[in-house]
C-alpha positions in Angstrom: -65.8 40.8 29.5 -62.9 38.9 27.9 -61.3 38.2 31.2 -63.9 35.5 31.9 -62.5 33.3 29.0 -58.9 34.6 28.8 -57.8 31.4 30.7 -59.5 29.2 28.1 -57.8 31.2 25.3 -54.5 30.6 27.1 -55.3 26.9 27.4 -56.0 26.7 23.7 -52.8 28.4 22.8 -50.8 26.2 25.2 -52.5 23.1 23.8 -51.6 24.0 20.3 -48.0 24.8 21.2 -47.5 21.6 23.2 -49.1 19.6 20.4 -46.8 21.0 17.9 -43.8 20.3 20.1 -44.8 16.7 20.7 -45.6 16.1 17.0 -42.2 17.5 16.0 -40.4 15.4 18.5 -42.2 12.2 17.4 -41.6 13.0 13.7 -37.9 13.6 14.3 -37.5 10.4 16.2 -39.5 8.4 13.6 -37.4 9.9 10.7 -34.2 9.1 12.6 -35.2 5.5 13.1 -36.3 5.2 9.5 -32.9 6.5 8.4 -31.1 3.8 10.5 -33.2 0.8 9.3 -31.2 -1.4 7.0 -28.3 1.0 7.2 -26.9 0.8 10.7 -29.6 -1.4 12.1 -30.0 -4.8 10.5 -31.9 -8.0 11.2 -33.9 -8.1 14.4 -32.8 -4.6 15.3 -34.1 -3.3 12.0 -37.4 -5.0 12.6 -37.7 -3.6 16.1 -36.8 -0.1 14.9 -39.4 -0.4 12.1 -42.1 -1.5 14.7 -41.2 1.4 17.0 -41.3 3.8 14.1 -44.8 2.6 13.1 -45.9 2.8 16.7 -44.7 6.4 16.9 -46.6 7.2 13.7 -49.8 5.5 15.1 -49.4 7.3 18.5 -48.9 10.6 16.8 -52.1 10.2 14.8 -54.0 9.2 17.9 -52.6 12.1 19.8 -53.5 14.4 17.0 -57.1 13.3 17.0 -57.4 13.7 20.8 -55.8 17.2 20.6 -58.3 18.2 17.9 -61.1 17.0 20.2 -59.7 18.8 23.2 -59.3 22.0 21.1 -63.0 21.7 19.9 -64.1 21.2 23.5 -62.2 24.2 24.8 -63.5 26.3 21.9 -67.1 25.3 22.7 -66.5 26.1 26.4 -65.1 29.5 25.4 -68.1 30.2 23.2 -70.6 29.2 25.9 -68.9 31.5 28.4 -68.7 34.3 25.9 -72.4 33.8 25.0 -73.4 33.8 28.7 -71.3 36.9 29.3 -73.0 38.7 26.4 -76.4 37.7 27.6 -75.7 38.8 31.1 -74.3 42.1 29.8 -77.4 42.7 27.7 -79.6 41.8 30.6 -77.9 44.2 32.9 -77.9 47.0 30.2 -81.7 46.4 29.8 -82.3 46.4 33.6 -80.2 49.5 34.1 -81.6 51.3 31.1 
């Protein structure tokens, strides 16, 4: 029975892993840029780095919201398949019994 939604479980796991990897990469780059502003980067370069750092933060938040929505959608799909599988199993048990 679980084979019907094993692919969705795998997709959920992959989504979580890739989301964590992307979040960590964005956070590291943002932290790196923030550490360089007004230290190694001054003037226009500092302003540009600050703008990029803020854009990374905004993109990370947007990505996080979309990943949560995708996770919820995959979970709902999994639950529907599981429910249909259980109903079919109960039906066949009733018919066979």
